[in-house]
C-alpha angles and dihedrals in degrees: 000000000000120000098180128057139185108234091236112132122249112228111252092228088058091052089048088051092054092048088051092055091043089055088063092067118112115283127182108250085352086278094148090197099176134103132194126211107207120201117185133183115339090359089074087079090069084072102035099050089063103030096042110009115207093248087059095053102073106110095009110156095232111036091164089070090079094057090064104130094216134039119193121200112196116203128191119214117210095182088062091062093045089051095047091048090053091062116104099257091052103030094096090065091071089223091116089074092086143285094295089060089068116091088199122028099238094182085071096043093051096043086051096053087046089055093048093048087052091050092050090048091049090054092047089054092052095257129132123232142182127193109204139168122255100230098165139036099016096139090049092048092051093051091044092053099036096241110181117240117263095040112127112219110217098189134277138282125216107205128185149102108309117250117239088240094051108148130196121234124253089260090066090069092060114107116256116244115255122238088251090057089055110035122084102186118203090358145340 
């Protein structure tokens, strides 16, 4: 995950290519119920001014984050899954009854897999990317960008060309869990 970016723009056709690759991620019923608000250049301030206002940026550990030329806001759409599973080939599942009928919110799962695919594609293209939570200003961002009600914001992705001084966070120094710490063969 990259936390410092050069301000150089990312070509819109490269962003489109990354999104095209992300659209190939697994999707329940091939619903593909996710949307992406893309803010480029000066438009990124429409996100930052609410999520991380200028007066709070002094002393921030990664000031190069604010120079990312692209901010992506991925949204999952529960209603798309309810509608898809109301169609004749899926109706017998009962999942078209509403979001509460789903034991697992596949709109979140599918949108998350799409974002992960996009992050991997960005890395493969030589770009830097950082997925992060939107802890502040979500309501204001939604209003600013005209996001319809019912859309689940997963977080935000800063995207751009890595700065030569890009640093990893402290968490990157933690040891990765081994397969033996993760796998529970034949049961828990």
